[in-house]
LODRENKOL-774656 format. One record per residue (C-alpha): chain; residue in three letters; x, y, z. Coordinates in Angstrom, 1 decimal. Example, Ala and Ser with C-alpha at 12.3 -4.5 7.8 and 13.67 -1.06 7.14 Angstrom:
2
<r unit="A" code="Ala" u="12.3" v="-4.5" w="7.8"/>
<r unit="A" code="Ser" u="13.7" v="-1.1" w="7.1"/>
***
This chain:
359
<r unit="A" code="Met" u="-74.6" v="75.9" w="59.8"/>
<r unit="A" code="Asn" u="-72.1" v="77.2" w="62.4"/>
<r unit="A" code="Arg" u="-69.1" v="78.7" w="60.5"/>
<r unit="A" code="Thr" u="-66.6" v="76.9" w="62.7"/>
<r unit="A" code="Ile" u="-68.2" v="73.5" w="62.0"/>
<r unit="A" code="Leu" u="-68.2" v="74.3" w="58.3"/>
<r unit="A" code="Gln" u="-64.5" v="75.2" w="58.4"/>
<r unit="A" code="Thr" u="-63.7" v="72.0" w="60.2"/>
<r unit="A" code="Ile" u="-65.6" v="69.9" w="57.6"/>
<r unit="A" code="Leu" u="-63.7" v="71.6" w="54.8"/>
<r unit="A" code="Leu" u="-60.4" v="71.0" w="56.5"/>
<r unit="A" code="Ile" u="-61.1" v="67.3" w="56.9"/>
<r unit="A" code="Met" u="-62.0" v="67.1" w="53.3"/>
<r unit="A" code="Leu" u="-58.8" v="68.8" w="52.2"/>
<r unit="A" code="Leu" u="-56.7" v="66.5" w="54.4"/>
<r unit="A" code="Thr" u="-58.3" v="63.2" w="53.3"/>
<r unit="A" code="Leu" u="-59.0" v="63.6" w="49.6"/>
<r unit="A" code="Pro" u="-55.4" v="63.8" w="48.4"/>
<r unit="A" code="Phe" u="-54.5" v="60.8" w="50.5"/>
<r unit="A" code="Glu" u="-57.4" v="58.8" w="49.0"/>
<r unit="A" code="Ala" u="-56.5" v="59.9" w="45.5"/>
<r unit="A" code="Lys" u="-52.9" v="58.8" w="45.8"/>
<r unit="A" code="Ala" u="-53.6" v="55.5" w="47.6"/>
<r unit="A" code="Gly" u="-53.5" v="52.4" w="45.3"/>
<r unit="A" code="Pro" u="-54.5" v="48.8" w="45.8"/>
<r unit="A" code="Pro" u="-52.8" v="47.2" w="48.8"/>
<r unit="A" code="Leu" u="-49.6" v="45.2" w="48.3"/>
<r unit="A" code="Arg" u="-50.1" v="41.4" w="48.5"/>
<r unit="A" code="Gly" u="-47.3" v="40.0" w="50.6"/>
<r unit="A" code="Asn" u="-44.0" v="40.4" w="48.7"/>
<r unit="A" code="Gln" u="-45.6" v="40.2" w="45.3"/>
<r unit="A" code="Glu" u="-44.8" v="43.8" w="44.4"/>
<r unit="A" code="Lys" u="-41.4" v="44.0" w="46.1"/>
<r unit="A" code="Val" u="-38.4" v="43.8" w="43.8"/>
<r unit="A" code="Phe" u="-35.6" v="41.6" w="45.0"/>
<r unit="A" code="Arg" u="-32.4" v="43.7" w="44.4"/>
<r unit="A" code="Ile" u="-29.4" v="41.9" w="43.0"/>
<r unit="A" code="Gly" u="-25.8" v="43.1" w="43.0"/>
<r unit="A" code="Met" u="-22.9" v="41.7" w="40.9"/>
<r unit="A" code="Ile" u="-19.3" v="41.4" w="41.9"/>
<r unit="A" code="Gly" u="-16.8" v="41.1" w="39.1"/>
<r unit="A" code="Leu" u="-17.9" v="42.7" w="35.8"/>
<r unit="A" code="Asp" u="-15.3" v="41.0" w="33.6"/>
<r unit="A" code="Thr" u="-17.3" v="38.1" w="32.1"/>
<r unit="A" code="Ser" u="-20.0" v="37.8" w="29.5"/>
<r unit="A" code="His" u="-22.2" v="36.2" w="32.1"/>
<r unit="A" code="Val" u="-22.7" v="39.7" w="33.6"/>
<r unit="A" code="Ile" u="-24.6" v="40.8" w="30.6"/>
<r unit="A" code="Ala" u="-26.2" v="37.5" w="29.7"/>
<r unit="A" code="Phe" u="-27.6" v="37.0" w="33.2"/>
<r unit="A" code="Thr" u="-28.8" v="40.6" w="33.5"/>
<r unit="A" code="Lys" u="-30.7" v="40.5" w="30.2"/>
<r unit="A" code="Leu" u="-32.7" v="37.6" w="31.6"/>
<r unit="A" code="Ile" u="-33.1" v="38.8" w="35.2"/>
<r unit="A" code="Asn" u="-34.2" v="42.4" w="34.2"/>
<r unit="A" code="Asn" u="-36.5" v="41.2" w="31.4"/>
<r unit="A" code="Pro" u="-40.0" v="42.3" w="32.5"/>
<r unit="A" code="Glu" u="-41.5" v="39.5" w="30.4"/>
<r unit="A" code="Lys" u="-39.8" v="36.9" w="32.6"/>
<r unit="A" code="Asn" u="-41.6" v="38.4" w="35.6"/>
<r unit="A" code="Tyr" u="-38.9" v="37.2" w="38.0"/>
<r unit="A" code="Gly" u="-39.6" v="39.8" w="40.6"/>
<r unit="A" code="Cys" u="-35.8" v="40.6" w="40.7"/>
<r unit="A" code="Lys" u="-33.5" v="43.2" w="39.2"/>
<r unit="A" code="Val" u="-29.8" v="43.7" w="38.9"/>
<r unit="A" code="Val" u="-29.4" v="47.2" w="40.4"/>
<r unit="A" code="Ala" u="-25.7" v="47.5" w="41.3"/>
<r unit="A" code="Gly" u="-22.2" v="46.2" w="40.3"/>
<r unit="A" code="Tyr" u="-18.7" v="46.3" w="41.6"/>
<r unit="A" code="Pro" u="-16.1" v="46.0" w="38.8"/>
<r unit="A" code="Gly" u="-13.3" v="44.0" w="40.3"/>
<r unit="A" code="Gly" u="-11.0" v="42.6" w="37.6"/>
<r unit="A" code="Ser" u="-7.6" v="40.9" w="37.4"/>
<r unit="A" code="Gln" u="-4.6" v="42.5" w="35.8"/>
<r unit="A" code="Asp" u="-2.8" v="39.3" w="35.0"/>
<r unit="A" code="Ile" u="-5.6" v="37.5" w="33.1"/>
<r unit="A" code="Glu" u="-6.2" v="38.9" w="29.6"/>
<r unit="A" code="Ser" u="-9.8" v="37.8" w="29.4"/>
<r unit="A" code="Ser" u="-10.5" v="39.9" w="32.5"/>
<r unit="A" code="Tyr" u="-8.7" v="43.2" w="32.0"/>
<r unit="A" code="Thr" u="-9.6" v="43.4" w="28.3"/>
<r unit="A" code="Arg" u="-13.3" v="43.1" w="28.9"/>
<r unit="A" code="Leu" u="-13.8" v="44.8" w="32.3"/>
<r unit="A" code="Glu" u="-14.5" v="48.3" w="31.0"/>
<r unit="A" code="Arg" u="-16.8" v="47.2" w="28.3"/>
<r unit="A" code="Phe" u="-19.1" v="45.1" w="30.5"/>
<r unit="A" code="Thr" u="-19.0" v="47.6" w="33.3"/>
<r unit="A" code="Thr" u="-20.1" v="50.4" w="30.9"/>
<r unit="A" code="Gln" u="-22.8" v="48.2" w="29.4"/>
<r unit="A" code="Leu" u="-24.2" v="47.2" w="32.8"/>
<r unit="A" code="Arg" u="-24.4" v="50.9" w="33.7"/>
<r unit="A" code="Asp" u="-25.6" v="52.5" w="30.5"/>
<r unit="A" code="Glu" u="-27.9" v="49.7" w="29.1"/>
<r unit="A" code="Phe" u="-29.4" v="48.4" w="32.3"/>
<r unit="A" code="Gly" u="-29.2" v="51.4" w="34.6"/>
<r unit="A" code="Ala" u="-27.1" v="49.6" w="37.3"/>
<r unit="A" code="Glu" u="-25.2" v="51.7" w="39.8"/>
<r unit="A" code="Ile" u="-21.5" v="51.1" w="39.7"/>
<r unit="A" code="Val" u="-20.0" v="51.2" w="43.3"/>
<r unit="A" code="Asp" u="-16.5" v="51.5" w="44.7"/>
<r unit="A" code="Ser" u="-16.5" v="48.7" w="47.2"/>
<r unit="A" code="Ile" u="-18.2" v="45.3" w="47.9"/>
<r unit="A" code="Glu" u="-19.3" v="46.7" w="51.3"/>
<r unit="A" code="Glu" u="-21.2" v="49.5" w="49.6"/>
<r unit="A" code="Leu" u="-22.7" v="47.1" w="47.2"/>
<r unit="A" code="Cys" u="-24.0" v="44.9" w="50.0"/>
<r unit="A" code="Gln" u="-25.8" v="48.0" w="51.5"/>
<r unit="A" code="Lys" u="-27.8" v="48.4" w="48.3"/>
<r unit="A" code="Val" u="-28.9" v="44.8" w="47.5"/>
<r unit="A" code="Asp" u="-30.8" v="41.8" w="48.8"/>
<r unit="A" code="Gly" u="-28.6" v="39.1" w="47.2"/>
<r unit="A" code="Val" u="-25.3" v="38.8" w="45.3"/>
<r unit="A" code="Leu" u="-23.9" v="37.2" w="42.2"/>
<r unit="A" code="Leu" u="-20.2" v="36.8" w="42.4"/>
<r unit="A" code="Glu" u="-19.2" v="36.7" w="38.8"/>
<r unit="A" code="Ser" u="-15.4" v="37.5" w="38.7"/>
<r unit="A" code="Val" u="-13.9" v="35.4" w="35.9"/>
<r unit="A" code="Asp" u="-10.8" v="34.8" w="38.1"/>
<r unit="A" code="Gly" u="-11.5" v="32.3" w="40.9"/>
<r unit="A" code="Arg" u="-8.5" v="33.3" w="43.0"/>
<r unit="A" code="Pro" u="-10.1" v="36.4" w="44.6"/>
<r unit="A" code="His" u="-13.4" v="34.8" w="45.3"/>
<r unit="A" code="Leu" u="-12.7" v="34.0" w="48.9"/>
<r unit="A" code="Glu" u="-11.7" v="37.5" w="49.8"/>
<r unit="A" code="Gln" u="-14.6" v="39.0" w="47.7"/>
<r unit="A" code="Val" u="-17.2" v="36.8" w="49.4"/>
<r unit="A" code="Arg" u="-16.1" v="37.6" w="53.0"/>
<r unit="A" code="Pro" u="-17.9" v="41.0" w="53.1"/>
<r unit="A" code="Val" u="-20.9" v="39.4" w="51.5"/>
<r unit="A" code="Ile" u="-21.1" v="36.8" w="54.2"/>
<r unit="A" code="Ala" u="-20.5" v="39.4" w="56.9"/>
<r unit="A" code="Ala" u="-23.5" v="41.3" w="55.5"/>
<r unit="A" code="Lys" u="-25.6" v="38.2" w="55.6"/>
<r unit="A" code="Lys" u="-26.5" v="38.3" w="51.9"/>
<r unit="A" code="Pro" u="-27.4" v="35.1" w="50.0"/>
<r unit="A" code="Val" u="-24.8" v="34.5" w="47.3"/>
<r unit="A" code="Phe" u="-24.3" v="32.6" w="44.1"/>
<r unit="A" code="Ile" u="-20.7" v="32.1" w="43.0"/>
<r unit="A" code="Asp" u="-20.0" v="31.5" w="39.4"/>
<r unit="A" code="Lys" u="-17.4" v="29.1" w="38.0"/>
<r unit="A" code="Pro" u="-14.7" v="28.5" w="39.0"/>
<r unit="A" code="Met" u="-15.8" v="28.8" w="42.6"/>
<r unit="A" code="Ala" u="-12.3" v="29.5" w="43.7"/>
<r unit="A" code="Gly" u="-8.7" v="29.2" w="42.6"/>
<r unit="A" code="Asn" u="-7.9" v="26.2" w="44.8"/>
<r unit="A" code="Leu" u="-9.7" v="23.5" w="46.8"/>
<r unit="A" code="Ala" u="-8.8" v="25.0" w="50.2"/>
<r unit="A" code="Asp" u="-10.6" v="28.2" w="49.3"/>
<r unit="A" code="Val" u="-13.7" v="26.3" w="48.1"/>
<r unit="A" code="Ile" u="-13.9" v="24.5" w="51.5"/>
<r unit="A" code="Glu" u="-13.2" v="27.8" w="53.4"/>
<r unit="A" code="Ile" u="-16.0" v="29.6" w="51.6"/>
<r unit="A" code="Phe" u="-18.5" v="27.0" w="52.5"/>
<r unit="A" code="Arg" u="-17.3" v="26.9" w="56.1"/>
<r unit="A" code="Leu" u="-17.7" v="30.6" w="56.5"/>
<r unit="A" code="Ala" u="-21.2" v="30.5" w="54.9"/>
<r unit="A" code="Arg" u="-22.3" v="27.7" w="57.1"/>
<r unit="A" code="Glu" u="-21.0" v="29.2" w="60.4"/>
<r unit="A" code="Asn" u="-22.7" v="32.5" w="59.5"/>
<r unit="A" code="Asn" u="-25.9" v="30.9" w="58.3"/>
<r unit="A" code="Val" u="-25.6" v="32.5" w="54.9"/>
<r unit="A" code="Pro" u="-27.0" v="30.6" w="51.9"/>
<r unit="A" code="Cys" u="-24.3" v="30.0" w="49.3"/>
<r unit="A" code="Trp" u="-23.9" v="27.8" w="46.2"/>
<r unit="A" code="Ser" u="-22.1" v="27.4" w="42.9"/>
<r unit="A" code="Ser" u="-22.9" v="25.7" w="39.6"/>
<r unit="A" code="Ser" u="-22.1" v="25.6" w="35.9"/>
<r unit="A" code="Ser" u="-25.0" v="26.3" w="33.5"/>
<r unit="A" code="Leu" u="-24.1" v="22.9" w="31.9"/>
<r unit="A" code="Arg" u="-25.6" v="21.1" w="34.9"/>
<r unit="A" code="Tyr" u="-29.0" v="22.2" w="33.7"/>
<r unit="A" code="Ser" u="-28.6" v="21.0" w="30.1"/>
<r unit="A" code="Pro" u="-31.4" v="18.8" w="28.7"/>
<r unit="A" code="Gly" u="-30.3" v="15.2" w="29.0"/>
<r unit="A" code="Val" u="-28.0" v="15.9" w="32.0"/>
<r unit="A" code="Ile" u="-30.0" v="17.3" w="34.9"/>
<r unit="A" code="Gly" u="-32.5" v="14.5" w="34.9"/>
<r unit="A" code="Met" u="-30.2" v="11.5" w="34.3"/>
<r unit="A" code="Arg" u="-29.3" v="10.7" w="37.9"/>
<r unit="A" code="Glu" u="-32.8" v="9.4" w="38.5"/>
<r unit="A" code="Asn" u="-34.3" v="8.5" w="35.2"/>
<r unit="A" code="Ser" u="-36.8" v="5.6" w="34.9"/>
<r unit="A" code="Glu" u="-35.8" v="4.9" w="31.3"/>
<r unit="A" code="Val" u="-32.1" v="4.7" w="32.1"/>
<r unit="A" code="Gly" u="-32.4" v="3.0" w="35.4"/>
<r unit="A" code="Asp" u="-29.6" v="3.0" w="37.9"/>
<r unit="A" code="Val" u="-26.5" v="4.9" w="36.6"/>
<r unit="A" code="Leu" u="-23.6" v="2.5" w="36.3"/>
<r unit="A" code="Gly" u="-21.2" v="4.9" w="34.5"/>
<r unit="A" code="Cys" u="-20.9" v="8.1" w="32.5"/>
<r unit="A" code="Asp" u="-18.6" v="9.5" w="29.9"/>
<r unit="A" code="Val" u="-18.4" v="13.3" w="29.4"/>
<r unit="A" code="Phe" u="-16.5" v="15.4" w="26.9"/>
<r unit="A" code="Gly" u="-16.1" v="19.1" w="26.6"/>
<r unit="A" code="Pro" u="-13.7" v="22.0" w="25.8"/>
<r unit="A" code="Cys" u="-10.7" v="22.3" w="28.2"/>
<r unit="A" code="Ser" u="-8.6" v="25.4" w="27.6"/>
<r unit="A" code="Leu" u="-6.0" v="26.1" w="30.3"/>
<r unit="A" code="Glu" u="-5.2" v="29.2" w="32.3"/>
<r unit="A" code="Glu" u="-1.8" v="29.4" w="34.0"/>
<r unit="A" code="His" u="-3.0" v="30.8" w="37.3"/>
<r unit="A" code="His" u="-5.6" v="28.0" w="38.0"/>
<r unit="A" code="Pro" u="-5.3" v="24.2" w="38.3"/>
<r unit="A" code="Asp" u="-5.7" v="22.8" w="34.8"/>
<r unit="A" code="Leu" u="-9.3" v="21.7" w="34.9"/>
<r unit="A" code="Tyr" u="-10.6" v="24.6" w="37.0"/>
<r unit="A" code="Trp" u="-10.6" v="27.1" w="34.2"/>
<r unit="A" code="Tyr" u="-12.8" v="25.4" w="31.6"/>
<r unit="A" code="Gly" u="-12.8" v="21.7" w="32.3"/>
<r unit="A" code="Val" u="-15.0" v="22.5" w="35.4"/>
<r unit="A" code="His" u="-18.1" v="22.7" w="33.1"/>
<r unit="A" code="Gly" u="-17.6" v="19.1" w="31.8"/>
<r unit="A" code="Val" u="-16.7" v="17.8" w="35.3"/>
<r unit="A" code="Glu" u="-19.8" v="19.3" w="36.7"/>
<r unit="A" code="Met" u="-21.9" v="17.5" w="34.1"/>
<r unit="A" code="Leu" u="-20.2" v="14.3" w="35.1"/>
<r unit="A" code="Phe" u="-21.1" v="14.8" w="38.8"/>
<r unit="A" code="Thr" u="-24.6" v="15.9" w="37.9"/>
<r unit="A" code="Val" u="-25.1" v="12.4" w="36.4"/>
<r unit="A" code="Met" u="-22.9" v="10.3" w="38.8"/>
<r unit="A" code="Gly" u="-23.5" v="12.1" w="42.1"/>
<r unit="A" code="Thr" u="-21.0" v="12.1" w="44.9"/>
<r unit="A" code="Gly" u="-18.9" v="9.1" w="46.0"/>
<r unit="A" code="Cys" u="-15.9" v="9.3" w="43.7"/>
<r unit="A" code="Glu" u="-13.0" v="7.7" w="45.5"/>
<r unit="A" code="Thr" u="-9.9" v="7.9" w="43.2"/>
<r unit="A" code="Val" u="-8.8" v="9.7" w="40.1"/>
<r unit="A" code="Arg" u="-6.3" v="8.9" w="37.3"/>
<r unit="A" code="Arg" u="-5.3" v="11.4" w="34.6"/>
<r unit="A" code="Val" u="-3.5" v="11.4" w="31.3"/>
<r unit="A" code="Gln" u="-2.7" v="14.6" w="29.5"/>
<r unit="A" code="Thr" u="-1.5" v="15.3" w="25.9"/>
<r unit="A" code="Glu" u="-1.1" v="18.6" w="24.1"/>
<r unit="A" code="Asp" u="-4.6" v="18.5" w="22.6"/>
<r unit="A" code="Ser" u="-6.6" v="16.6" w="25.2"/>
<r unit="A" code="Glu" u="-7.2" v="15.4" w="28.8"/>
<r unit="A" code="Phe" u="-8.5" v="12.1" w="30.0"/>
<r unit="A" code="Val" u="-9.5" v="11.7" w="33.6"/>
<r unit="A" code="Leu" u="-11.0" v="8.4" w="35.0"/>
<r unit="A" code="Gly" u="-12.8" v="8.5" w="38.3"/>
<r unit="A" code="Leu" u="-13.7" v="5.4" w="40.3"/>
<r unit="A" code="Trp" u="-16.9" v="5.7" w="42.3"/>
<r unit="A" code="Lys" u="-18.0" v="3.6" w="45.2"/>
<r unit="A" code="Gly" u="-19.4" v="0.2" w="44.1"/>
<r unit="A" code="Gly" u="-17.1" v="0.0" w="41.1"/>
<r unit="A" code="Arg" u="-18.9" v="2.6" w="39.0"/>
<r unit="A" code="Ile" u="-16.7" v="4.5" w="36.5"/>
<r unit="A" code="Gly" u="-17.0" v="8.0" w="35.3"/>
<r unit="A" code="Thr" u="-14.7" v="9.7" w="32.7"/>
<r unit="A" code="Tyr" u="-14.0" v="13.2" w="31.5"/>
<r unit="A" code="Arg" u="-12.3" v="13.9" w="28.2"/>
<r unit="A" code="Gly" u="-11.1" v="17.5" w="27.8"/>
<r unit="A" code="Leu" u="-10.8" v="18.8" w="24.2"/>
<r unit="A" code="Arg" u="-8.2" v="21.4" w="23.1"/>
<r unit="A" code="Gly" u="-7.6" v="20.3" w="19.5"/>
<r unit="A" code="Gly" u="-10.0" v="19.5" w="16.6"/>
<r unit="A" code="Lys" u="-13.8" v="19.8" w="16.8"/>
<r unit="A" code="Arg" u="-15.0" v="20.9" w="20.2"/>
<r unit="A" code="Gly" u="-18.4" v="20.6" w="21.9"/>
<r unit="A" code="Tyr" u="-20.1" v="19.0" w="24.8"/>
<r unit="A" code="Gly" u="-21.5" v="15.5" w="25.1"/>
<r unit="A" code="Val" u="-22.7" v="12.9" w="27.7"/>
<r unit="A" code="Thr" u="-23.1" v="9.2" w="27.5"/>
<r unit="A" code="Val" u="-24.9" v="7.6" w="30.4"/>
<r unit="A" code="Phe" u="-24.7" v="3.8" w="31.0"/>
<r unit="A" code="Gly" u="-27.7" v="2.6" w="33.0"/>
<r unit="A" code="Thr" u="-29.2" v="-0.7" w="34.1"/>
<r unit="A" code="Lys" u="-32.1" v="-0.3" w="31.5"/>
<r unit="A" code="Ser" u="-30.6" v="1.7" w="28.6"/>
<r unit="A" code="Ile" u="-27.7" v="3.8" w="27.3"/>
<r unit="A" code="Ala" u="-28.6" v="7.5" w="26.8"/>
<r unit="A" code="Gln" u="-26.7" v="10.2" w="25.0"/>
<r unit="A" code="Ser" u="-27.0" v="14.0" w="25.1"/>
<r unit="A" code="Gly" u="-25.0" v="16.9" w="23.8"/>
<r unit="A" code="Arg" u="-27.4" v="19.9" w="23.8"/>
<r unit="A" code="Ser" u="-26.8" v="22.9" w="26.0"/>
<r unit="A" code="Gly" u="-29.7" v="24.6" w="27.6"/>
<r unit="A" code="Gly" u="-28.1" v="28.0" w="27.6"/>
<r unit="A" code="Tyr" u="-28.1" v="30.3" w="30.7"/>
<r unit="A" code="Glu" u="-31.8" v="30.5" w="31.3"/>
<r unit="A" code="Pro" u="-32.3" v="27.2" w="33.3"/>
<r unit="A" code="Leu" u="-29.4" v="28.3" w="35.6"/>
<r unit="A" code="Val" u="-30.9" v="31.7" w="36.1"/>
<r unit="A" code="Asp" u="-34.2" v="30.1" w="36.9"/>
<r unit="A" code="Glu" u="-32.5" v="28.2" w="39.7"/>
<r unit="A" code="Ile" u="-30.7" v="31.3" w="40.9"/>
<r unit="A" code="Ile" u="-34.0" v="33.2" w="41.2"/>
<r unit="A" code="Lys" u="-35.6" v="30.3" w="43.0"/>
<r unit="A" code="Phe" u="-32.7" v="30.4" w="45.4"/>
<r unit="A" code="Phe" u="-33.1" v="34.1" w="46.1"/>
<r unit="A" code="Thr" u="-36.9" v="34.3" w="46.2"/>
<r unit="A" code="Gly" u="-38.4" v="30.8" w="46.3"/>
<r unit="A" code="Ser" u="-40.0" v="31.2" w="42.9"/>
<r unit="A" code="Ala" u="-38.9" v="31.6" w="39.3"/>
<r unit="A" code="Gly" u="-42.2" v="32.8" w="38.0"/>
<r unit="A" code="His" u="-44.9" v="35.3" w="38.8"/>
<r unit="A" code="Asp" u="-45.7" v="33.8" w="42.1"/>
<r unit="A" code="His" u="-43.1" v="35.9" w="43.9"/>
<r unit="A" code="Ala" u="-45.0" v="35.9" w="47.2"/>
<r unit="A" code="Arg" u="-44.3" v="32.2" w="47.8"/>
<r unit="A" code="Leu" u="-40.9" v="31.9" w="49.4"/>
<r unit="A" code="Arg" u="-40.8" v="28.2" w="50.2"/>
<r unit="A" code="Arg" u="-37.5" v="27.6" w="48.5"/>
<r unit="A" code="Ala" u="-35.7" v="30.9" w="49.3"/>
<r unit="A" code="Gly" u="-32.2" v="30.3" w="50.6"/>
<r unit="A" code="Lys" u="-32.2" v="26.6" w="49.7"/>
<r unit="A" code="Ala" u="-29.2" v="25.8" w="47.5"/>
<r unit="A" code="Pro" u="-30.0" v="23.4" w="44.7"/>
<r unit="A" code="Val" u="-26.5" v="21.9" w="44.7"/>
<r unit="A" code="Pro" u="-25.2" v="20.9" w="48.2"/>
<r unit="A" code="Pro" u="-21.8" v="22.0" w="49.3"/>
<r unit="A" code="Glu" u="-20.6" v="18.4" w="49.6"/>
<r unit="A" code="Glu" u="-21.1" v="17.9" w="45.9"/>
<r unit="A" code="Thr" u="-19.4" v="21.1" w="44.8"/>
<r unit="A" code="Ile" u="-16.4" v="20.3" w="47.1"/>
<r unit="A" code="Glu" u="-16.1" v="16.9" w="45.6"/>
<r unit="A" code="Ile" u="-16.2" v="18.4" w="42.1"/>
<r unit="A" code="Phe" u="-13.2" v="20.5" w="42.9"/>
<r unit="A" code="Ala" u="-11.5" v="17.7" w="44.8"/>
<r unit="A" code="Phe" u="-11.8" v="15.6" w="41.6"/>
<r unit="A" code="Met" u="-10.1" v="18.3" w="39.6"/>
<r unit="A" code="Ser" u="-7.4" v="18.9" w="42.2"/>
<r unit="A" code="Ala" u="-6.7" v="15.1" w="42.4"/>
<r unit="A" code="Ala" u="-6.4" v="15.1" w="38.6"/>
<r unit="A" code="Asp" u="-3.6" v="17.6" w="38.9"/>
<r unit="A" code="Glu" u="-1.9" v="15.5" w="41.6"/>
<r unit="A" code="Ser" u="-2.3" v="12.4" w="39.4"/>
<r unit="A" code="Lys" u="-0.6" v="14.2" w="36.4"/>
<r unit="A" code="Ala" u="2.3" v="15.2" w="38.7"/>
<r unit="A" code="Arg" u="2.6" v="11.6" w="39.7"/>
<r unit="A" code="Gly" u="2.6" v="10.2" w="36.2"/>
<r unit="A" code="Gly" u="-1.0" v="9.1" w="36.1"/>
<r unit="A" code="Ala" u="-1.1" v="7.3" w="39.5"/>
<r unit="A" code="Ala" u="-4.4" v="7.0" w="41.3"/>
<r unit="A" code="Val" u="-5.0" v="9.8" w="43.8"/>
<r unit="A" code="Ser" u="-7.7" v="9.6" w="46.4"/>
<r unit="A" code="Leu" u="-10.1" v="12.5" w="46.8"/>
<r unit="A" code="Ala" u="-10.1" v="12.0" w="50.5"/>
<r unit="A" code="Ser" u="-6.3" v="12.8" w="50.6"/>
<r unit="A" code="Val" u="-6.6" v="16.1" w="48.7"/>
<r unit="A" code="Ile" u="-9.6" v="17.2" w="50.8"/>
<r unit="A" code="Glu" u="-7.7" v="16.5" w="54.0"/>
<r unit="A" code="Lys" u="-4.7" v="18.4" w="52.8"/>
<r unit="A" code="Ala" u="-6.9" v="21.3" w="51.9"/>
<r unit="A" code="Lys" u="-8.5" v="21.3" w="55.3"/>
<r unit="A" code="Arg" u="-5.0" v="21.2" w="57.0"/>
<r unit="A" code="Asp" u="-4.0" v="24.2" w="54.8"/>
<r unit="A" code="Asn" u="-7.0" v="26.1" w="56.0"/>
<r unit="A" code="Glu" u="-6.3" v="25.3" w="59.7"/>
<r unit="A" code="Leu" u="-2.7" v="26.5" w="59.2"/>
<r unit="A" code="Arg" u="-3.8" v="29.7" w="57.5"/>
<r unit="A" code="Arg" u="-6.3" v="30.5" w="60.3"/>
<r unit="A" code="Ser" u="-3.6" v="29.7" w="62.9"/>
<r unit="A" code="Arg" u="-1.2" v="32.1" w="61.3"/>
<r unit="A" code="Lys" u="-3.8" v="34.8" w="61.0"/>
<r unit="A" code="Arg" u="-4.6" v="34.5" w="64.8"/>
<r unit="A" code="Leu" u="-0.9" v="34.7" w="65.6"/>
<r unit="A" code="Ser" u="-0.4" v="37.8" w="63.5"/>
<r unit="A" code="Arg" u="-3.1" v="39.8" w="65.3"/>
***
């Protein structure tokens, strides 16, 4: 055989064999691609609880928490006393990279969990996330006031960025399925109770009452028109009047035995529930929001970017709590949700106008 031809054959073999040895089975769509998640605000136990679920290979979510931005609030004890511990744990136990800015975080991830325990900085923290076009879940409380809640959703909508917020209590057994339950029938009313500790920098119900109020709206849906509130040292009582004369109530507990419970009054039966489903059902919904699937079928992205809780419902939840504060200030008088929503929108318009003038 000609020596030149033999050398050519040997060269081809040397070039092709290593490639063939390294080549594996072809990827099937996005099935092998990990969806990278970043966390903003590492001062809440949710950071570790959520990461344990998301990064658990047995869950096969197809997602991984890979980066975190610490954040933190110096005037809230439950923030500054836990920030270093959770940040260290996220880095050392789960291998997440701790970054110096939200902008840097957004460059390294596909989606964001805004976890800061303080709702006040959420609007400013989410701005760079929306600018980077990253889908975002915002933990409770969504913001420190109603105007910020409305502004976050406006920014997300105008920039076509998927965004939502929810308490894990929404997905408790006996709560999530009550709005349309054949055994209960049409929901005529609902009574909810739950812990309601206060925090001086937030409207009263925003800090912990938000979880019980979210349960109430999960069952009742939107359409609350007016709110009345009574407050004592150890408890809160808020009565909401829905369209069609339906009544929903929230009792906040600060003294005595504390827990969660729901009583649903329907056209067919009265149902009660008090069990929490933990964090896993909420994390399942977050994964579906990010990837379209909460299981092994990661390649199917049918639900990706679709928020399971519409903005209108979340806005009404925070309007309910803001109206409750207004009712307390007015001695328990009825306050319409429409009035507090309109005021919040005017405040936002004024804020944007001042910002334009200052440029």
